[in-house]
N, C-alpha and C positions, 0 to 999 in steps of 0.2 A: 891794734890787734894784740891778742894774747900770745906770749912767747910759747914756742913749741919745744918741749923737752926732747933731747936726743937719747937720754939714758936716765935710769933711776938708780940711786944709791940707797941701800937699806943699811942702817946702822943699828945694831943691837947692843945696848949698853948695860944690860942686866940679864942674868940667867932666866930664860923662858922655857925653851924646849931644846933638847939636843939637836945639833945642826942636821943630823940625818933624818930627823922627824919633821923638819920644816919643808913645806911644799914650795913649788915653784911660784914665782911672782908673775902675774899676767895683768894686762891692761884690759879693763872691762869696757866694752863699747856701748854707749848709751844710744837709745833709739834716735834715728835721724842724725847720727854722728854728732850729737851735742857734746860740748866740752864739759858742761856741768849741768846739774839739774837740781831744782828745789821743789819739794812737795808742799803745796799749800792746801790745808784742810780747814774748812769753815764748819764749826760745830753746830748741830741741832736742826738747822733747816729753817732759818728765819727769812721773812720776805726781803729784808734789806740786804741779805747776802746775794739775792738774785737781781737786785737793782743797784744800790750804791756800791757794794763790793765789786760787782761785775763791771760797772763803769770805771771804777778805780783801776782794776786789773787790766781792763781793755787798753788803758794808756800805754801799757808795755806789751800788749798782745800776750798776756799771761792767762792761763786757765787754772782752775782750782777744782777741788773735790768738795762737795757739800755732804757732811755726815748727817744723814737724816734720822731724826727720832720722831716717830709717828705721833707720840703723845707724851704726857708727863712733863711738858715744858711750862715755865712760868706764864701765867695769863697776861702779864704786862707786855709780853712780846708777841708780835704778829707772825703767825706761821706762814711759810711760803705756800701759796696756792699750787695745786697740781699743774696748772698751765705755766706757772713761773718755773717750776722745776723742769718741765718739758722743754721750755725755752732755753735754759742754760745747757741742758744735755744736747740739744740740737746745735748749740754753739760750740760743742766740743768739751764741755765740762763733764765731770763724773759725779756719781752719787756713791756714798759709802753707807754701810749699816752702822747705826749708832744706838741700836736696840729700839724696841717699840716703846717701852715704858720709861726709859732714861732713869734707871735706878742703879744704885750700887749692887754688885752681884750678891752681897750678903742679905739684901732686902727681899729676895725671892724665897717665900716659905717652902717652896718645893725643891729648893736647892738647885743643883746642876740642871735637872730636867726643866725647871722653870726658866732658868737663864736661856737654855737652848731654844725652848719654845718661844720665848720673847724675841730672840734674835731672828728666828724663822718668821715670826709675825711681821717684823719690820721688813724683811725681804719681800714678803707677800704684799705689804703696803706699797713698797717701791714699785713692784711689778704691776700693781693695779694702776699706777700713775703712768708708767712707761712700759708698754707691753713687753714681756719676756726679759726685762732688764734684770741682770744678776750682778749685785755688788761684789767686787773682788776684794774690797778693803773693809776691815772692821775697825772702827774707832771707838775705843772703850769710853763710856761715860765717866766723867770726873777723872780721867786717866787712871781708873781703878785697876791695879795690877791683878786683882782676883779674877778678872775675866780671862787672863792669858792662858792658864792651864785648861780652863773649861773650853775655850775656843779651840785650843790645840788638840784636846782629847776628842772633840766632836767634829773636827774639820772635814772628815769624810762626808758628813751630812751638810755642813755649812758651806764648804767650798771656797773659803777665803784664801787669798795668796799673800796678803799683807795685813798685819795687825799693828795698830798704833796705840801705845799705852804710855805709862809714866816714863819720863826720861828727858833730860834737858840737853843732852849732848847731840852733836851731829852723828848721823849713822850712815854707814856705807851699805848700800843695797846692791846686791848682785843682780843685774837685770836678767841674767839667765834663769835665776830662781823665781823672780817676781813674775816673769812673763810665761811661766809654765805652771803646771798644777803640782809641783813638788812641795816639799815641806813648807809650812807656814813660816814667813819671815816676819820677825818682830822688830819694830823700831820705836824709838822714843819720840816725844813731841815737845816742842818749845813754843811758847806763846810770844807774840809781840803786839805792840799797840800802845796806847796811852794809859792803860789801866794796870792795876795790881793783878798779877797772874802767877800762880804757883810760887808765891813768896818773892816775886821779883817785879819791879816796876819797869815798864818798857817805854822807850822813847817813841812818840807818835810818828816821828819822821824816819824811824828805823827802816821801814820798807823801802822808801825812796833811796836812802843811803846805801842799803844793801844792793839795790839794783844798779846804782851808779858805780859801785866798787867792783862788781863782778865782771 
C-alpha cells in the first residue's frame, strides 16, 4: 500500500513572489478518489491502436484516448475503421481531435481560419462515427506549438478543455478546470516506446516498469 501523508511542507529556496501574494495550498481530488493518474494518448487513429494497444492496456485495466486525424496520414499505415473506434469508445476509451488533415498550422494557406475549419471538420468526422460525440481534448499534430494560440483564441467555437502540445515534463492538471468549461488547460506530451521520439530513445519496457513502480 502507498504511504499516506499527514502533512505537506513547502520549501521556497529562491525569490519567486512576495509571501503575501502566494495562494493557499490545497490537495486536488482526482476522479474516483484516485491517488495518481496518467494520461495515455495514442496519435492519429491507426487500427493497431484499437487492437494490439488495447490488448496491451487491458492487461492493467488501463484506458486511453485515441487522437483521431481523419486524413493526411501515411498510406503505409492502416486507419482504424469506424466500427473499431466505436468499439473502444464503448469500452470506456475516449477520442481526441487531432485535426482533419494532420498538417503543421503554418501549412494552411487560409491561416487561422483554415486551421479552425480543419479542426471543426475533424470534430464532424468523429461525430459521424459516434453520434453526437464531442471531443474535449485537442492533440496538436507533430506537437506543433503554433496550434496553441489558435485553439485558445477560438475555443468558444471549438469547445476543448485540454490541449496537448510540445513539452516533455510532467504536468499538473487541476481536475476542477478540466472537468468544467473554464479556460483551456495546456499540457505537454512525452513519448515512450522503443523508437526515437522527440530526440530521445525510449525503452520498450518502460510502460511495464512505470506501472510496477507506481
